[in-house]
DOMAR-863131 format. One record per residue (C-alpha): residue in one letter; x, y, z. Coordinates in steps of 0.1 Angstrom, whole numbers. Example, Ala and Ser with C-alpha at 12.3 -4.5 7.8 and 13.67 -1.06 7.14 Angstrom:
# DOMAR-863131
("A", (123, -45, 78))
("S", (137, -11, 71))
***
This chain:
# DOMAR-863131
("X", (-39, 143, -137))
("X", (-34, 112, -116))
("X", (-52, 111, -81))
("X", (-44, 83, -55))
("X", (-72, 77, -29))
("X", (-63, 57, 1))
("X", (-87, 43, 27))
("X", (-89, 17, 56))
("X", (-64, 29, 82))
("X", (-73, 33, 119))
("X", (-67, 20, 153))
("X", (-69, -16, 161))
("X", (-57, -39, 186))
("X", (-29, -65, 183))
("X", (-42, -96, 165))
("X", (-68, -77, 145))
("X", (-71, -69, 109))
("X", (-72, -40, 87))
("X", (-80, -36, 49))
("X", (-64, -8, 31))
("X", (-76, 3, -3))
("X", (-60, 27, -28))
("X", (-76, 38, -59))
("X", (-59, 53, -90))
("X", (-80, 77, -108))
("X", (-76, 101, -138))
("X", (-75, 100, -177))
("X", (-36, 97, -179))
("X", (-33, 68, -156))
("X", (-20, 35, -170))
("X", (-13, 8, -144))
("X", (21, -5, -143))
("X", (24, -13, -108))
("X", (12, -4, -73))
("X", (19, -9, -37))
("X", (22, 0, -2))
("X", (52, 15, 18))
("X", (51, 27, 54))
("X", (69, 49, 74))
("X", (71, 50, 113))
("X", (87, 78, 135))
("X", (125, 78, 132))
("X", (126, 51, 106))
("X", (129, 51, 67))
("X", (102, 44, 45))
("X", (101, 5, 36))
("X", (82, -16, 14))
("X", (52, -32, 25))
("X", (39, -50, -5))
("X", (41, -44, -43))
("X", (20, -59, -72))
("X", (27, -53, -111))
("X", (7, -57, -141))
("X", (15, -95, -144))
("X", (3, -100, -107))
("X", (37, -107, -95))
("X", (36, -98, -56))
("X", (64, -87, -37))
("X", (66, -82, 1))
("X", (88, -66, 29))
("X", (107, -91, 51))
("X", (85, -83, 79))
("X", (54, -94, 64))
("X", (63, -133, 73))
("X", (28, -142, 55))
("X", (6, -118, 73))
("X", (-3, -95, 45))
("X", (-19, -100, 12))
("X", (-17, -75, -17))
("X", (-43, -76, -43))
("X", (-56, -57, -74))
("X", (-88, -50, -93))
("X", (-83, -27, -123))
("X", (-69, 5, -107))
("X", (-74, -3, -72))
("X", (-52, -23, -48))
("X", (-60, -36, -15))
("X", (-38, -45, 13))
("X", (-53, -70, 37))
("X", (-32, -71, 67))
("X", (-37, -97, 94))
("X", (-26, -105, 127))
("X", (-15, -70, 132))
("X", (12, -63, 160))
("X", (24, -29, 177))
("X", (54, -29, 153))
("X", (31, -25, 124))
("X", (21, 11, 135))
("X", (30, 35, 109))
("X", (18, 58, 81))
("X", (9, 37, 52))
("X", (15, 54, 17))
("X", (1, 41, -14))
("X", (25, 40, -43))
("X", (18, 38, -79))
("X", (37, 34, -113))
("X", (20, 45, -145))
("X", (24, 55, -179))
("X", (43, 38, -207))
("X", (77, 23, -212))
("X", (90, 53, -225))
("X", (76, 78, -201))
("X", (69, 65, -165))
("X", (56, 84, -137))
("X", (57, 77, -98))
("X", (28, 87, -77))
("X", (24, 88, -38))
("X", (-7, 91, -18))
("X", (-11, 112, 14))
("X", (-10, 84, 35))
("X", (-32, 68, 59))
("X", (-21, 60, 95))
("X", (-25, 27, 111))
("X", (-21, 24, 148))
("X", (-20, -11, 166))
("X", (-23, -13, 203))
("X", (-12, -39, 225))
***
């Protein structure tokens, strides 16, 4: 089965940087796309960053050039620079795997990010 392992969250001060990682494992995993979503209390889950098998990247509007997503095989990284308190949320890794005829969506358990002022 596919398993997503997230790491890198924590408590930082505004202006600092965090680097999240998410590794997909399992013999059935075939990379199609991976990314990060976040959800803060009282808010809907929103896209942070996404990267597909062609290397095409997408970012949420709030990122404004601060975050960078990258991929190394079945692991994705999210470098978050210039963090602000509004970035505080639980960050969830998302992965799309399978084939064109059979796709599966996987979610990580989430890693909390807290940014203090």
